[in-house]
N, CA, C and O atoms as CSV, one atom per row, in Angstrom:
chain,resi,resn,atom,element,x,y,z
A,1,UNK,N,N,-12.319,-37.492,-13.005
A,1,UNK,CA,C,-12.430,-36.052,-13.079
A,1,UNK,C,C,-11.241,-35.478,-13.841
A,1,UNK,O,O,-10.096,-35.863,-13.608
A,2,UNK,N,N,-11.519,-34.573,-14.733
A,2,UNK,CA,C,-10.453,-33.980,-15.526
A,2,UNK,C,C,-9.749,-32.873,-14.762
A,2,UNK,O,O,-10.372,-32.102,-14.031
A,3,UNK,N,N,-8.461,-32.813,-14.945
A,3,UNK,CA,C,-7.676,-31.726,-14.370
A,3,UNK,C,C,-7.470,-30.695,-15.480
A,3,UNK,O,O,-6.696,-30.917,-16.410
A,4,UNK,N,N,-8.151,-29.599,-15.373
A,4,UNK,CA,C,-8.104,-28.580,-16.411
A,4,UNK,C,C,-7.148,-27.476,-15.991
A,4,UNK,O,O,-7.276,-26.907,-14.907
A,5,UNK,N,N,-6.201,-27.182,-16.850
A,5,UNK,CA,C,-5.245,-26.111,-16.591
A,5,UNK,C,C,-5.812,-24.821,-17.169
A,5,UNK,O,O,-6.074,-24.726,-18.368
A,6,UNK,N,N,-5.992,-23.855,-16.326
A,6,UNK,CA,C,-6.482,-22.567,-16.807
A,6,UNK,C,C,-5.369,-21.548,-16.676
A,6,UNK,O,O,-4.743,-21.419,-15.625
A,7,UNK,N,N,-5.139,-20.841,-17.736
A,7,UNK,CA,C,-4.081,-19.838,-17.766
A,7,UNK,C,C,-4.699,-18.458,-17.618
A,7,UNK,O,O,-5.616,-18.096,-18.355
A,8,UNK,N,N,-4.193,-17.695,-16.668
A,8,UNK,CA,C,-4.705,-16.342,-16.468
A,8,UNK,C,C,-4.096,-15.400,-17.497
A,8,UNK,O,O,-2.914,-15.487,-17.828
A,9,UNK,N,N,-4.916,-14.521,-17.980
A,9,UNK,CA,C,-4.453,-13.517,-18.923
A,9,UNK,C,C,-3.794,-12.398,-18.132
A,9,UNK,O,O,-4.334,-11.943,-17.124
A,10,UNK,N,N,-2.643,-11.961,-18.581
A,10,UNK,CA,C,-1.967,-10.819,-17.978
A,10,UNK,C,C,-2.154,-9.627,-18.901
A,10,UNK,O,O,-1.850,-9.692,-20.092
A,11,UNK,N,N,-2.651,-8.556,-18.345
A,11,UNK,CA,C,-2.774,-7.316,-19.095
A,11,UNK,C,C,-1.536,-6.490,-18.813
A,11,UNK,O,O,-1.166,-6.286,-17.657
A,12,UNK,N,N,-0.893,-6.014,-19.873
A,12,UNK,CA,C,0.338,-5.238,-19.726
A,12,UNK,C,C,0.226,-3.945,-20.531
A,12,UNK,O,O,-0.210,-3.938,-21.682
A,13,UNK,N,N,0.632,-2.860,-19.890
A,13,UNK,CA,C,0.631,-1.564,-20.554
A,13,UNK,C,C,1.901,-0.805,-20.200
A,13,UNK,O,O,2.342,-0.813,-19.051
A,14,UNK,N,N,2.470,-0.164,-21.175
A,14,UNK,CA,C,3.614,0.713,-20.924
A,14,UNK,C,C,3.056,2.042,-20.417
A,14,UNK,O,O,2.116,2.590,-20.992
A,15,UNK,N,N,3.641,2.550,-19.340
A,15,UNK,CA,C,3.166,3.795,-18.755
A,15,UNK,C,C,4.292,4.807,-18.652
A,15,UNK,O,O,5.472,4.462,-18.697
A,16,UNK,N,N,3.901,6.055,-18.515
A,16,UNK,CA,C,4.852,7.154,-18.371
A,16,UNK,C,C,4.441,7.974,-17.154
A,16,UNK,O,O,3.301,8.428,-17.053
A,17,UNK,N,N,5.373,8.157,-16.243
A,17,UNK,CA,C,5.145,8.957,-15.038
A,17,UNK,C,C,6.194,10.055,-15.019
A,17,UNK,O,O,7.340,9.822,-14.634
A,18,UNK,N,N,5.803,11.246,-15.433
A,18,UNK,CA,C,6.767,12.330,-15.614
A,18,UNK,C,C,7.061,13.121,-14.348
A,18,UNK,O,O,8.167,13.637,-14.185
A,19,UNK,N,N,6.097,13.222,-13.459
A,19,UNK,CA,C,6.266,14.068,-12.277
A,19,UNK,C,C,5.868,13.296,-11.014
A,19,UNK,O,O,5.265,12.226,-11.095
A,20,UNK,N,N,6.211,13.846,-9.862
A,20,UNK,CA,C,5.777,13.226,-8.605
A,20,UNK,C,C,4.259,13.308,-8.465
A,20,UNK,O,O,3.645,12.456,-7.823
A,21,UNK,N,N,3.662,14.321,-9.059
A,21,UNK,CA,C,2.201,14.418,-9.071
A,21,UNK,C,C,1.608,13.237,-9.836
A,21,UNK,O,O,0.600,12.665,-9.419
A,22,UNK,N,N,2.238,12.871,-10.960
A,22,UNK,CA,C,1.808,11.688,-11.721
A,22,UNK,C,C,1.934,10.431,-10.862
A,22,UNK,O,O,1.052,9.573,-10.878
A,23,UNK,N,N,3.033,10.326,-10.112
A,23,UNK,CA,C,3.250,9.162,-9.254
A,23,UNK,C,C,2.137,9.069,-8.215
A,23,UNK,O,O,1.588,7.991,-7.986
A,24,UNK,N,N,1.803,10.198,-7.587
A,24,UNK,CA,C,0.737,10.196,-6.571
A,24,UNK,C,C,-0.599,9.777,-7.182
A,24,UNK,O,O,-1.315,8.961,-6.602
A,25,UNK,N,N,-0.940,10.329,-8.352
A,25,UNK,CA,C,-2.201,9.973,-9.026
A,25,UNK,C,C,-2.212,8.496,-9.420
A,25,UNK,O,O,-3.227,7.814,-9.278
A,26,UNK,N,N,-1.078,8.012,-9.913
A,26,UNK,CA,C,-0.957,6.617,-10.328
A,26,UNK,C,C,-1.175,5.681,-9.143
A,26,UNK,O,O,-1.920,4.707,-9.250
A,27,UNK,N,N,-0.529,5.971,-8.013
A,27,UNK,CA,C,-0.663,5.140,-6.814
A,27,UNK,C,C,-2.104,5.184,-6.301
A,27,UNK,O,O,-2.635,4.164,-5.861
A,28,UNK,N,N,-2.737,6.353,-6.354
A,28,UNK,CA,C,-4.133,6.474,-5.923
A,28,UNK,C,C,-5.039,5.619,-6.809
A,28,UNK,O,O,-5.957,4.968,-6.311
A,29,UNK,N,N,-4.787,5.618,-8.117
A,29,UNK,CA,C,-5.585,4.799,-9.040
A,29,UNK,C,C,-5.355,3.310,-8.752
A,29,UNK,O,O,-6.301,2.523,-8.758
A,30,UNK,N,N,-4.106,2.928,-8.502
A,30,UNK,CA,C,-3.783,1.527,-8.210
A,30,UNK,C,C,-4.443,1.078,-6.909
A,30,UNK,O,O,-4.867,-0.072,-6.789
A,31,UNK,N,N,-4.530,1.981,-5.941
A,31,UNK,CA,C,-5.131,1.643,-4.642
A,31,UNK,C,C,-6.617,1.308,-4.774
A,31,UNK,O,O,-7.165,0.594,-3.935
A,32,UNK,N,N,-7.262,1.809,-5.803
A,32,UNK,CA,C,-8.689,1.549,-6.028
A,32,UNK,C,C,-8.938,0.217,-6.745
A,32,UNK,O,O,-10.073,-0.258,-6.791
A,33,UNK,N,N,-7.884,-0.386,-7.302
A,33,UNK,CA,C,-8.023,-1.637,-8.055
A,33,UNK,C,C,-8.269,-2.799,-7.100
A,33,UNK,O,O,-7.679,-2.869,-6.022
A,34,UNK,N,N,-9.144,-3.706,-7.510
A,34,UNK,CA,C,-9.528,-4.847,-6.670
A,34,UNK,C,C,-8.480,-5.957,-6.657
A,34,UNK,O,O,-8.409,-6.727,-5.700
A,35,UNK,N,N,-7.673,-6.045,-7.700
A,35,UNK,CA,C,-6.643,-7.085,-7.755
A,35,UNK,C,C,-5.266,-6.437,-7.764
A,35,UNK,O,O,-5.136,-5.222,-7.910
A,36,UNK,N,N,-4.258,-7.258,-7.609
A,36,UNK,CA,C,-2.880,-6.771,-7.549
A,36,UNK,C,C,-2.466,-6.160,-8.885
A,36,UNK,O,O,-2.734,-6.714,-9.950
A,37,UNK,N,N,-1.812,-5.018,-8.805
A,37,UNK,CA,C,-1.248,-4.353,-9.977
A,37,UNK,C,C,0.250,-4.219,-9.703
A,37,UNK,O,O,0.663,-3.688,-8.672
A,38,UNK,N,N,1.044,-4.703,-10.635
A,38,UNK,CA,C,2.491,-4.697,-10.484
A,38,UNK,C,C,3.103,-3.710,-11.471
A,38,UNK,O,O,2.658,-3.600,-12.614
A,39,UNK,N,N,4.125,-2.999,-11.017
A,39,UNK,CA,C,4.870,-2.079,-11.874
A,39,UNK,C,C,6.260,-2.653,-12.068
A,39,UNK,O,O,6.938,-2.995,-11.099
A,40,UNK,N,N,6.684,-2.759,-13.317
A,40,UNK,CA,C,8.013,-3.276,-13.630
A,40,UNK,C,C,8.839,-2.190,-14.302
A,40,UNK,O,O,8.351,-1.440,-15.147
A,41,UNK,N,N,10.102,-2.128,-13.904
A,41,UNK,CA,C,11.072,-1.228,-14.526
A,41,UNK,C,C,12.350,-2.031,-14.695
A,41,UNK,O,O,13.127,-2.174,-13.751
A,42,UNK,N,N,12.570,-2.552,-15.890
A,42,UNK,CA,C,13.718,-3.438,-16.098
A,42,UNK,C,C,13.548,-4.687,-15.253
A,42,UNK,O,O,12.546,-5.390,-15.379
A,43,UNK,N,N,14.521,-4.971,-14.388
A,43,UNK,CA,C,14.454,-6.141,-13.505
A,43,UNK,C,C,13.784,-5.835,-12.179
A,43,UNK,O,O,13.582,-6.741,-11.370
A,44,UNK,N,N,13.438,-4.584,-11.938
A,44,UNK,CA,C,12.826,-4.158,-10.678
A,44,UNK,C,C,11.311,-4.332,-10.760
A,44,UNK,O,O,10.692,-3.945,-11.751
A,45,UNK,N,N,10.713,-4.916,-9.713
A,45,UNK,CA,C,9.263,-5.101,-9.635
A,45,UNK,C,C,8.758,-4.484,-8.347
A,45,UNK,O,O,9.360,-4.668,-7.290
A,46,UNK,N,N,7.640,-3.743,-8.428
A,46,UNK,CA,C,7.069,-3.107,-7.237
A,46,UNK,C,C,5.555,-3.211,-7.268
A,46,UNK,O,O,4.943,-3.305,-8.332
A,47,UNK,N,N,4.965,-3.192,-6.086
A,47,UNK,CA,C,3.517,-3.112,-5.959
A,47,UNK,C,C,3.115,-1.706,-6.408
A,47,UNK,O,O,3.642,-0.721,-5.892
A,48,UNK,N,N,2.202,-1.605,-7.347
A,48,UNK,CA,C,1.806,-0.295,-7.877
A,48,UNK,C,C,1.055,0.545,-6.852
A,48,UNK,O,O,0.836,1.736,-7.072
A,49,UNK,N,N,0.658,-0.059,-5.735
A,49,UNK,CA,C,-0.026,0.685,-4.682
A,49,UNK,C,C,0.961,1.293,-3.693
A,49,UNK,O,O,0.549,1.960,-2.745
A,50,UNK,N,N,2.243,1.075,-3.896
A,50,UNK,CA,C,3.279,1.561,-2.993
A,50,UNK,C,C,3.909,2.834,-3.548
A,50,UNK,O,O,4.548,2.809,-4.600
A,51,UNK,N,N,3.730,3.936,-2.844
A,51,UNK,CA,C,4.309,5.206,-3.284
A,51,UNK,C,C,5.830,5.083,-3.412
A,51,UNK,O,O,6.411,5.528,-4.402
A,52,UNK,N,N,6.461,4.487,-2.426
A,52,UNK,CA,C,7.917,4.330,-2.452
A,52,UNK,C,C,8.351,3.426,-3.602
A,52,UNK,O,O,9.313,3.735,-4.305
A,53,UNK,N,N,7.648,2.312,-3.796
A,53,UNK,CA,C,7.987,1.391,-4.877
A,53,UNK,C,C,7.870,2.041,-6.242
A,53,UNK,O,O,8.746,1.866,-7.089
A,54,UNK,N,N,6.797,2.789,-6.466
A,54,UNK,CA,C,6.594,3.453,-7.756
A,54,UNK,C,C,7.639,4.540,-7.959
A,54,UNK,O,O,8.182,4.669,-9.056
A,55,UNK,N,N,7.931,5.323,-6.928
A,55,UNK,CA,C,8.936,6.379,-7.040
A,55,UNK,C,C,10.307,5.784,-7.358
A,55,UNK,O,O,11.043,6.327,-8.182
A,56,UNK,N,N,10.655,4.664,-6.706
A,56,UNK,CA,C,11.940,4.009,-6.983
A,56,UNK,C,C,11.986,3.450,-8.401
A,56,UNK,O,O,12.998,3.590,-9.088
A,57,UNK,N,N,10.914,2.826,-8.839
A,57,UNK,CA,C,10.859,2.270,-10.194
A,57,UNK,C,C,11.057,3.382,-11.220
A,57,UNK,O,O,11.745,3.203,-12.224
A,58,UNK,N,N,10.454,4.508,-10.956
A,58,UNK,CA,C,10.562,5.655,-11.857
A,58,UNK,C,C,12.005,6.134,-11.928
A,58,UNK,O,O,12.475,6.507,-13.003
A,59,UNK,N,N,12.710,6.130,-10.814
A,59,UNK,CA,C,14.112,6.576,-10.782
A,59,UNK,C,C,15.042,5.557,-11.436
A,59,UNK,O,O,16.028,5.931,-12.072
A,60,UNK,N,N,14.730,4.274,-11.282
A,60,UNK,CA,C,15.610,3.226,-11.796
A,60,UNK,C,C,15.589,3.175,-13.320
A,60,UNK,O,O,16.645,3.197,-13.952
A,61,UNK,N,N,14.419,3.108,-13.908
A,61,UNK,CA,C,14.324,2.961,-15.365
A,61,UNK,C,C,13.013,3.563,-15.854
A,61,UNK,O,O,12.108,2.830,-16.254
A,62,UNK,N,N,12.901,4.856,-15.827
A,62,UNK,CA,C,11.631,5.515,-16.130
A,62,UNK,C,C,11.243,5.443,-17.595
A,62,UNK,O,O,10.110,5.774,-17.943
A,63,UNK,N,N,12.156,5.019,-18.467
A,63,UNK,CA,C,11.808,4.876,-19.885
A,63,UNK,C,C,11.119,3.554,-20.186
A,63,UNK,O,O,10.598,3.362,-21.285
A,64,UNK,N,N,11.112,2.655,-19.234
A,64,UNK,CA,C,10.568,1.321,-19.482
A,64,UNK,C,C,9.678,0.866,-18.330
A,64,UNK,O,O,9.939,-0.172,-17.723
A,65,UNK,N,N,8.634,1.628,-18.024
A,65,UNK,CA,C,7.708,1.278,-16.955
A,65,UNK,C,C,6.522,0.508,-17.541
A,65,UNK,O,O,5.851,0.983,-18.458
A,66,UNK,N,N,6.276,-0.681,-17.001
A,66,UNK,CA,C,5.186,-1.541,-17.469
A,66,UNK,C,C,4.299,-1.891,-16.282
A,66,UNK,O,O,4.800,-2.284,-15.228
A,67,UNK,N,N,2.972,-1.749,-16.445
A,67,UNK,CA,C,2.068,-2.237,-15.405
A,67,UNK,C,C,1.490,-3.567,-15.871
A,67,UNK,O,O,1.217,-3.762,-17.056
A,68,UNK,N,N,1.309,-4.477,-14.917
A,68,UNK,CA,C,0.746,-5.795,-15.195
A,68,UNK,C,C,-0.351,-6.095,-14.193
A,68,UNK,O,O,-0.255,-5.733,-13.020
A,69,UNK,N,N,-1.397,-6.762,-14.667
A,69,UNK,CA,C,-2.488,-7.165,-13.791
A,69,UNK,C,C,-3.245,-8.313,-14.433
A,69,UNK,O,O,-3.191,-8.512,-15.646
A,70,UNK,N,N,-3.957,-9.072,-13.592
A,70,UNK,CA,C,-4.815,-10.142,-14.092
A,70,UNK,C,C,-6.130,-9.601,-14.629
A,70,UNK,O,O,-6.864,-10.311,-15.315
A,71,UNK,N,N,-6.424,-8.359,-14.323
A,71,UNK,CA,C,-7.667,-7.722,-14.753
A,71,UNK,C,C,-7.313,-6.492,-15.589
A,71,UNK,O,O,-6.289,-5.850,-15.356
A,72,UNK,N,N,-8.153,-6.171,-16.546
A,72,UNK,CA,C,-7.892,-5.023,-17.417
A,72,UNK,C,C,-8.309,-3.725,-16.739
A,72,UNK,O,O,-9.497,-3.457,-16.554
A,73,UNK,N,N,-7.316,-2.927,-16.374
A,73,UNK,CA,C,-7.566,-1.639,-15.727
A,73,UNK,C,C,-7.197,-0.476,-16.645
A,73,UNK,O,O,-6.744,0.569,-16.178
A,74,UNK,N,N,-7.389,-0.659,-17.935
A,74,UNK,CA,C,-7.024,0.381,-18.897
A,74,UNK,C,C,-7.647,1.730,-18.535
A,74,UNK,O,O,-6.970,2.759,-18.557
A,75,UNK,N,N,-8.920,1.720,-18.206
A,75,UNK,CA,C,-9.624,2.972,-17.900
A,75,UNK,C,C,-9.037,3.710,-16.716
A,75,UNK,O,O,-8.982,4.940,-16.712
A,76,UNK,N,N,-8.596,2.965,-15.705
A,76,UNK,CA,C,-8.043,3.579,-14.509
A,76,UNK,C,C,-6.687,4.224,-14.764
A,76,UNK,O,O,-6.333,5.211,-14.119
A,77,UNK,N,N,-5.925,3.665,-15.708
A,77,UNK,CA,C,-4.565,4.147,-15.963
A,77,UNK,C,C,-4.411,4.818,-17.326
A,77,UNK,O,O,-3.291,5.112,-17.744
A,78,UNK,N,N,-5.515,5.063,-18.019
A,78,UNK,CA,C,-5.494,5.622,-19.369
A,78,UNK,C,C,-4.613,6.860,-19.478
A,78,UNK,O,O,-3.901,7.030,-20.468
A,79,UNK,N,N,-4.656,7.714,-18.480
A,79,UNK,CA,C,-3.876,8.966,-18.497
A,79,UNK,C,C,-2.365,8.702,-18.601
A,79,UNK,O,O,-1.629,9.518,-19.156
A,80,UNK,N,N,-1.910,7.570,-18.068
A,80,UNK,CA,C,-0.479,7.285,-17.997
A,80,UNK,C,C,0.022,6.316,-19.062
A,80,UNK,O,O,1.230,6.149,-19.233
A,81,UNK,N,N,-0.905,5.677,-19.781
A,81,UNK,CA,C,-0.531,4.658,-20.774
A,81,UNK,C,C,0.010,5.311,-22.041
A,81,UNK,O,O,-0.568,6.251,-22.587
A,82,UNK,N,N,1.135,4.775,-22.481
A,82,UNK,CA,C,1.777,5.234,-23.713
A,82,UNK,C,C,1.440,4.220,-24.797
A,82,UNK,O,O,1.740,3.034,-24.661
A,83,UNK,N,N,0.828,4.680,-25.853
A,83,UNK,CA,C,0.412,3.744,-26.901
A,83,UNK,C,C,1.302,3.810,-28.106
A,83,UNK,O,O,1.083,3.083,-29.076
């Protein structure tokens, strides 16, 4: 039997969260996602479904917020994605 290595694709998008209202909407959108969505700000990583984690990430390095997921959730986060 062959041992096949399968590599998961990571979808990454740069996002912008300007206000606490944006943070609330972002967390609500992440909560609807079926798979894990991670928010990165520099070296800081948070669960995108965590209001506290997203708010902290925004305070730490709000110019460099990246969301990552194994599934493409572009439509759910389109409002926040910076292209």
